[in-house]
C-alpha positions as semicolon CSV with decimal commas, in nm:
position;residue;x (nm);y (nm);z (nm)
1;X;9,302;-4,573;25,098
2;X;8,927;-4,528;25,125
3;X;8,719;-4,686;24,852
4;X;8,374;-4,555;24,771
5;X;8,113;-4,762;24,595
6;X;7,885;-4,611;24,336
7;X;7,597;-4,627;24,584
8;X;7,796;-4,433;24,845
9;X;7,883;-4,162;24,595
10;X;7,524;-4,139;24,475
11;X;7,401;-4,109;24,835
12;X;7,657;-3,837;24,909
13;X;7,562;-3,645;24,594
14;X;7,195;-3,674;24,686
15;X;7,255;-3,543;25,036
16;X;7,461;-3,250;24,916
17;X;7,214;-3,157;24,644
18;X;6,948;-3,110;24,910
19;X;7,189;-2,960;25,161
20;X;7,063;-2,634;25,307
21;X;7,419;-2,500;25,337
22;X;7,481;-2,543;24,966
23;X;7,143;-2,389;24,879
24;X;7,193;-2,081;25,097
25;X;7,547;-2,020;24,974
26;X;7,416;-2,015;24,618
27;X;7,116;-1,792;24,699
28;X;7,297;-1,455;24,731
29;X;6,988;-1,291;24,884
30;X;7,064;-0,948;25,031
31;X;7,016;-0,949;25,407
32;X;7,003;-1,327;25,436
33;X;7,209;-1,488;25,713
34;X;7,558;-1,599;25,615
35;X;7,702;-1,755;25,930
36;X;7,558;-2,105;25,982
37;X;7,299;-2,025;25,717
38;X;7,220;-2,385;25,624
39;X;7,185;-2,492;25,985
40;X;6,965;-2,191;26,055
41;X;6,747;-2,271;25,754
42;X;6,696;-2,630;25,871
43;X;6,622;-2,514;26,227
44;X;6,378;-2,251;26,098
45;X;6,182;-2,508;25,898
46;X;6,183;-2,767;26,178
47;X;6,027;-2,510;26,410
48;X;5,747;-2,414;26,172
49;X;5,898;-2,124;25,979
50;X;5,657;-2,024;25,705
51;X;5,862;-1,860;25,433
52;X;6,219;-1,988;25,400
53;X;6,254;-1,849;25,048
54;X;6,177;-1,495;25,166
55;X;6,406;-1,515;25,467
56;X;6,700;-1,720;25,334
57;X;6,668;-1,690;24,958
58;X;6,654;-2,067;24,925
59;X;6,397;-2,342;24,952
60;X;6,432;-2,571;25,250
61;X;6,544;-2,929;25,195
62;X;6,269;-3,188;25,186
63;X;6,402;-3,366;25,497
64;X;6,538;-3,085;25,714
65;X;6,581;-3,315;26,015
66;X;6,815;-3,541;25,822
67;X;6,994;-3,247;25,666
68;X;7,057;-3,064;25,995
69;X;7,370;-3,260;26,108
70;X;7,522;-3,246;25,759
71;X;7,456;-2,872;25,732
72;X;7,599;-2,812;26,079
73;X;7,919;-2,992;25,981
74;X;7,953;-2,811;25,649
75;X;7,870;-2,473;25,805
76;X;8,138;-2,534;26,068
77;X;8,396;-2,615;25,801
78;X;8,298;-2,299;25,610
79;X;8,285;-2,078;25,920
80;X;8,610;-1,885;25,852
81;X;8,489;-1,790;25,504
82;X;8,142;-1,701;25,634
83;X;8,284;-1,474;25,905
84;X;8,508;-1,304;25,648
85;X;8,210;-1,251;25,417
86;X;8,001;-1,112;25,704
87;X;8,281;-0,868;25,789
88;X;8,319;-0,768;25,424
89;X;8,670;-0,907;25,392
90;X;8,749;-1,029;25,042
91;X;8,943;-1,353;25,025
92;X;9,152;-1,447;24,727
93;X;9,363;-1,750;24,658
94;X;9,668;-1,747;24,436
95;X;9,902;-2,024;24,347
96;X;10,175;-2,127;24,116
97;X;10,531;-2,010;24,098
């Protein structure tokens, strides 16, 4: 079993709170990119993009270079849902008996 210290959990929470993927998923800006949106936001800022809020509907993380690998991983994990959203396919989850 993996044990996490309080410092590890605080670091993880801090990284995710500044995570571009989380910010862009919450933005809901019409016309903003959906597939690999967090990775694209980080890349945009690292290459001198001027207006991330206008383009992505979210502010860029303070340290986009550090956030890029984390966003790439999270965007990859969320890729099936992002493709479905881009295609306009509604996903629903049901459970129970």
